[in-house]
C-alpha positions in Angstrom: 7.9 2.3 19.6 8.7 -1.4 19.9 6.2 -2.0 22.7 6.7 -4.8 25.3 4.4 -7.8 24.9 1.6 -8.8 27.3 2.9 -12.4 27.1 5.4 -13.2 29.8 7.1 -16.1 28.0 7.5 -14.0 24.8 9.1 -11.1 26.8 11.5 -13.4 28.6 12.6 -15.0 25.3 13.0 -11.7 23.5 15.1 -10.1 26.3 17.2 -13.2 26.7 18.0 -13.1 22.9 18.7 -9.4 22.7 20.6 -8.9 26.0 22.7 -12.0 25.4 21.7 -14.2 28.3 23.7 -17.3 28.0 25.9 -15.7 25.3 27.6 -13.0 27.4 29.1 -14.2 30.6 28.5 -10.9 32.4 24.7 -10.9 31.8 23.3 -12.3 35.0 19.7 -13.6 35.0 17.6 -14.9 37.9 14.1 -16.5 37.9 12.0 -15.7 40.9 8.5 -16.5 42.3 7.0 -13.3 43.7 3.6 -13.9 45.4 3.2 -17.1 43.4 3.9 -15.4 40.0 6.8 -16.0 37.8 9.4 -13.2 37.4 12.8 -12.8 35.8 15.6 -10.4 36.7 18.4 -9.2 34.4 21.5 -7.2 35.5 25.0 -6.8 34.2 27.6 -8.3 36.5 29.8 -5.5 37.9 27.1 -2.8 37.6 24.5 -4.0 40.0 24.6 -2.9 43.7 24.7 -6.4 45.3 23.5 -5.2 48.8 20.6 -3.3 47.4 19.4 -6.0 45.0 19.8 -8.7 47.8 17.5 -6.8 50.1 14.9 -6.2 47.5 15.0 -9.8 46.3 14.6 -11.1 49.8 11.6 -8.9 50.3 9.9 -9.9 47.1 10.4 -13.6 47.8 8.6 -13.2 51.1 5.4 -11.8 49.5 2.3 -13.9 49.7 -0.1 -14.5 46.7 -2.7 -12.2 48.2 -0.2 -9.3 48.2 -0.1 -9.2 44.4 -3.7 -10.3 43.8 -5.5 -7.9 41.5 -2.3 -6.2 40.2 -2.2 -5.8 36.4 0.4 -3.0 35.9 4.1 -3.0 36.8 3.6 0.5 38.0 1.2 -0.7 40.7 3.8 -3.3 41.8 6.6 -0.7 41.9 4.5 1.8 43.9 3.8 -0.8 46.5 6.8 -3.2 46.7 9.9 -1.5 45.2 11.4 0.5 48.0 14.4 1.8 46.0 14.0 5.5 45.1 15.3 5.4 41.5 12.9 3.1 39.7 10.8 3.7 36.6 8.4 1.6 34.5 8.9 1.4 30.7 6.9 -0.2 27.9 9.4 0.4 25.1 11.7 -2.6 24.4 14.5 -0.6 22.9 14.5 1.9 25.7 14.6 -1.0 28.2 17.6 -2.7 26.5 19.5 0.6 26.4 18.8 1.1 30.1 20.0 -2.4 31.0 23.2 -1.9 29.1 23.7 1.4 31.0 23.7 -0.6 34.3 20.0 -0.6 35.4 18.4 -3.8 36.6 15.4 -5.2 34.7 12.4 -6.9 36.3 9.6 -8.5 34.3 6.7 -10.3 36.0 4.0 -12.6 34.9 0.6 -10.9 34.6 2.0 -7.3 34.9 2.1 -5.0 31.9 5.4 -3.2 31.5 8.9 -3.7 33.0 10.6 -2.2 36.0 14.0 -0.5 35.6 15.8 -0.2 38.9 18.8 2.2 38.8 20.8 0.5 41.6 24.0 0.5 39.6 27.5 1.0 41.0 30.1 1.9 38.3 33.7 0.9 38.9 35.6 4.2 39.6 38.7 5.5 41.2 39.0 7.9 44.1 38.5 11.7 43.6 42.2 12.5 44.0 43.8 15.6 42.7 44.2 15.6 38.9 47.8 15.4 37.5 47.3 18.7 35.7 46.0 21.9 37.3 47.6 21.3 40.7 47.4 24.1 43.3 49.4 24.9 46.4 46.3 25.7 48.4 42.6 25.0 48.0 40.8 21.7 47.3 42.7 18.7 46.1 39.8 16.7 44.7 39.2 16.0 41.0 36.6 14.7 38.7 36.5 11.0 37.9 35.2 9.0 34.9 31.5 8.7 36.2 29.0 11.5 35.6 26.9 11.1 38.8 29.8 11.7 41.3 31.0 14.6 39.2 27.6 16.2 39.3 27.6 15.6 43.1 30.9 17.5 43.5 29.4 20.5 41.7 26.2 20.3 43.8 28.4 20.3 46.9 29.9 23.7 45.9 26.7 25.3 44.4 23.7 24.8 46.6 21.4 26.8 44.4 18.0 25.6 43.1 18.8 27.2 39.8 21.7 24.8 39.2 20.4 22.5 36.4 21.9 19.1 35.4 20.4 18.3 32.0 21.0 14.7 30.8 21.3 13.7 27.2 22.2 10.5 25.3 24.7 10.8 22.5 26.0 8.3 20.0 23.8 6.1 17.8 25.2 2.8 19.3 27.0 3.7 22.5 24.2 6.0 23.9 26.8 7.7 26.1 25.6 9.8 29.0 26.2 13.6 28.6 25.3 16.2 31.2 24.9 19.9 30.6 25.4 21.8 33.9 24.4 25.5 34.2 22.5 28.1 36.2 19.2 28.6 34.4 19.0 32.2 35.6 22.5 33.2 34.4 23.2 31.1 31.3 22.8 32.5 27.8 19.8 30.5 26.7 20.5 31.1 23.0 23.9 29.5 23.4 22.4 26.7 25.5 19.8 25.9 22.8 22.5 26.0 20.1 24.7 23.6 22.1 21.8 21.3 22.9 20.8 21.2 19.2 24.4 20.3 18.1 24.6 17.5 20.7 21.2 16.0 19.7 22.2 16.0 16.0 25.6 14.3 16.4 26.0 11.8 13.6 28.4 9.3 15.2 28.0 5.6 16.2 30.2 5.8 19.3 32.0 8.2 21.5 34.9 6.0 22.5 37.2 8.9 23.2 34.6 10.6 25.4 34.9 14.4 25.5 37.3 14.5 22.5 34.8 12.6 20.4 32.0 15.0 21.3 34.2 18.1 20.6 35.2 16.8 17.1 31.6 15.9 16.3 30.3 19.4 17.0 33.2 21.6 16.2 33.4 23.7 12.9 35.1 22.1 10.0 38.5 23.9 10.2 41.0 21.0 10.0 43.8 23.5 9.2 43.3 25.6 12.3 45.3 24.3 15.3 43.8 26.6 18.0 41.7 24.7 20.6 38.0 25.3 20.5 37.3 23.9 24.0 38.8 24.6 27.4 39.0 21.5 29.7 39.4 21.1 33.4 39.4 18.2 35.9 39.0 20.6 38.9 35.5 20.9 40.5 36.3 24.3 41.9 37.2 25.7 38.5 34.1 24.2 36.9 31.9 25.6 39.8 33.4 29.1 39.3 32.7 29.0 35.6 29.1 27.9 36.2 28.6 30.7 38.6 29.7 33.2 35.9 27.2 31.9 33.4 29.2 29.3 31.5 28.0 25.8 30.6 29.9 22.7 31.8 29.6 19.7 29.5 30.3 16.3 31.2 30.8 13.2 29.2 30.6 9.7 30.8 34.0 7.8 31.0 36.0 11.0 31.1 37.4 12.9 34.0 37.8 16.1 31.9 34.8 18.4 31.6 34.3 21.0 28.8 33.8 24.7 29.6 31.7 26.4 27.1 31.7 28.9 25.5 35.5 29.1 25.1 37.5 32.0 23.8 41.2 32.5 23.3 41.6 34.7 26.3 40.1 32.1 28.6 43.4 30.2 28.4 45.1 33.0 30.2 43.5 31.9 33.5 44.6 29.2 35.9 43.3 28.0 39.3 46.5 29.1 41.1 45.7 32.8 40.2 42.7 32.7 42.5 44.5 31.0 45.4 46.9 33.9 45.8 46.1 37.6 46.6 45.0 39.7 43.6 48.3 41.4 43.1 50.2 38.1 43.0 47.6 36.5 40.8 47.8 39.3 38.3 51.6 39.0 38.3 51.4 35.2 37.6 48.9 35.8 34.8 50.9 38.5 33.1 54.1 36.5 33.4 52.4 33.4 31.9 51.0 35.3 29.0 54.3 37.1 28.3 56.4 34.0 28.4 54.0 32.1 26.2 54.0 34.9 23.5 57.8 35.0 23.7 57.9 31.3 23.1 56.0 31.7 19.9 58.4 34.3 18.4 61.8 33.6 20.1 63.3 31.1 17.7 62.1 32.7 14.4 63.2 36.1 15.7 66.6 34.8 16.7 67.1 33.1 13.4 66.1 36.3 11.6 68.7 38.3 13.6 71.6 35.9 13.2 71.0 34.9 9.6 72.3 38.2 8.2 75.5 39.7 9.7 75.4 43.3 10.9 71.6 43.2 11.5 71.9 43.4 15.3 73.0 46.6 17.2 76.4 46.4 18.9 75.0 45.7 22.4 73.4 42.5 21.0 76.5 41.2 19.2 76.7 38.3 21.6 73.5 36.9 19.9 74.9 37.1 16.4 77.6 34.5 16.4 76.3 31.0 17.3 79.0 28.3 17.5 79.4 26.3 14.2 77.9 22.8 14.1 77.6 20.0 11.6 74.0 20.9 10.9 72.7 24.3 9.6 71.1 26.6 12.1 67.6 26.0 10.6 68.1 22.2 10.6 69.3 22.4 14.3 66.2 24.2 15.4 63.8 21.9 13.5 65.6 18.7 14.7 65.4 19.8 18.4 61.7 20.8 18.0 60.9 17.3 16.8 63.2 15.6 19.2 61.5 17.3 22.2 58.2 15.8 21.0 59.8 12.4 20.6 61.0 12.6 24.2 57.5 13.6 25.3 55.9 10.6 23.5 58.5 8.3 24.8 58.0 9.5 28.4 54.3 8.7 28.2 55.2 5.0 27.5 58.0 4.8 30.0 57.3 2.7 33.1 57.5 4.6 36.3 60.4 2.5 37.5 62.5 3.6 34.5 61.4 7.2 34.3 64.5 8.6 36.1 66.8 6.6 33.8 65.0 7.8 30.8 65.2 11.5 31.9 69.0 11.2 32.4 69.5 9.5 29.0 67.4 12.1 27.2 69.4 15.0 28.9 72.7 13.4 27.9 71.7 12.8 24.3 70.2 16.3 23.8 72.7 18.1 25.9 76.3 17.4 26.5 76.7 14.5 23.9 75.1 16.4 21.1 77.2 19.5 21.7 80.5 17.6 22.0 79.8 15.6 18.9 79.3 18.9 17.0 75.8 18.1 15.9 74.1 21.0 17.7 75.2 24.4 19.0 74.8 25.3 22.7 72.8 28.4 21.8 70.2 26.2 20.0 69.8 24.1 23.1 69.4 27.2 25.3 66.6 28.7 23.2 64.8 25.3 22.8 65.0 24.7 26.5 63.3 28.0 27.1 60.6 27.1 24.6 60.1 23.7 26.2 59.8 25.1 29.7 57.5 27.9 28.5 55.1 25.3 27.0 54.6 23.8 30.5 53.8 27.2 31.9 50.6 27.1 29.9 47.8 24.9 31.4 46.4 24.0 28.1 48.3 21.2 26.2 46.2 21.9 23.1 47.1 25.6 23.0 50.8 24.6 23.6 50.8 22.4 20.5 49.0 25.0 18.5 51.7 27.5 19.3 54.4 24.9 18.5 53.0 24.2 15.0 52.7 28.0 14.3 56.2 28.6 15.6 57.6 26.0 13.2 55.6 27.5 10.3 56.9 31.0 11.1 60.4 29.7 11.3 60.2 28.1 7.8 58.7 31.3 6.4 61.4 33.4 7.9 64.1 31.0 6.5 62.5 31.2 3.0 61.7 35.0 2.8 63.7 36.6 5.5 62.1 39.7 7.0 59.1 39.6 4.7 58.5 36.0 5.6 58.6 36.8 9.3 56.1 39.6 8.9 53.9 37.6 6.6 53.9 34.7 9.0 53.0 36.9 12.0 50.2 38.5 10.1 49.0 35.1 9.0 48.9 33.9 12.7 46.7 36.9 13.6 44.4 36.3 10.6 44.1 32.6 11.6 43.3 33.6 15.2 40.7 36.1 14.1 38.9 33.6 11.8 38.8 30.8 14.3 35.2 29.6 14.9 34.3 28.6 18.4 31.9 25.7 19.1 29.3 28.2 20.5 29.6 31.8 21.6 30.1 35.4 20.5 33.5 34.8 18.8 36.9 33.3 19.5 38.4 36.7 20.3 35.6 37.8 22.5 35.8 40.1 24.6 38.3 41.9 22.2 36.1 41.3 19.1 33.3 42.3 19.8 34.8 44.6 22.4 33.8 44.3 26.0 36.2 46.3 28.1 35.0 45.1 31.5 35.2 41.4 30.5 38.6 41.8 28.9 40.0 43.5 32.0 38.7 40.6 34.2 40.5 38.1 31.9 43.8 39.9 31.9 43.9 41.2 35.5 43.1 39.1 38.5 40.4 41.1 40.2 39.3 40.6 43.9 36.5 38.1 44.4 33.2 39.9 44.6 29.5 39.4 43.6 30.2 38.9 39.9 33.8 37.6 40.0 34.0 34.1 41.4 
């Protein structure tokens, strides 16, 4: 431990040099006289709560010499004259520097051993408005923000249980980012919790600039070839609270509004918040519809290509599918071109200013629609199937799973074009094998509760059951 010195001038010089006083314009320092003793205060501009620090500073400046006479430890001063609740005394220089860079205020005083760290920070943050994804017709319309403390408060508001535990960790060798594990200590699987905690504490990364994605990539199994998502994200406090009540672990990362729900399995992606804001029968219908449409979107273009690539393969009542209109590009090229053009339009829409979004949508529809057909580049049937695939992708709440299915659909299409029926069958079996061999971050397995089998848990995932003691 790099212990703080007992010499006041040495401490002031060391903290000035390390914290960048005079070098960084946002490092604010102030010299005070508290009861006739010299003191120095450090705080990062923009983090300190001005009203709180002003009241404490005015109180300290009013102290007389006899008030601090006989004090030798900073803890004694904090116990008597620091009225703010969140204050602690530290003797470790490195810990003190990290705390100041997190937003805490530092007080060092002549003749007192140790330094006071006052957690009167106020992070800049936006309002808790409804997140853009995961919208519901009814229910709460608040959402997580980029600060961990308000996010934990939103969970506390919904779960007033003393067993709710918020465990704080520091991750990143240089950024020391705040990470919080939220769980019910009487319902969580402690073996999984210990495994997750061990992975977080052993992350070998200097920084977590991409927040939850950096954490996920640092602890996920090394399967770069596997596109299936290993983590389920949400920005809805009600969804996170329901998962906590069922025994899951919520992982919050500072500077991110998306929290991670662990453990995650493939069947968890069949659920959405809207399922629970409708009656059980309607919720079950929406869930079955979502799963069915999404599975069809994986197979529809490879299956259609397989059926129309060889004449006479379809029965007579499906002959209308077997004769796509001729176009300048081959059928396989048309399907691949539209697949990639849809992604190009998505990327372009992300960078389009709001004032131009309507014009961009109209231009994209004309280019991919009427103009492409009239020019003879694409057939209308291709646009119909790809439009269904595109709409089906938005019916799935997980963007990561949507892109995983897209990559697998393209691979299945290429195998079908290369090896006909055998290619289609081989590709489909390969998808099942890839799904079965996917390794989750933590948990029983990616296909749980199918493998290992748990009939009750599987039924609850596929059928929206009424809310009861165990189903939140």
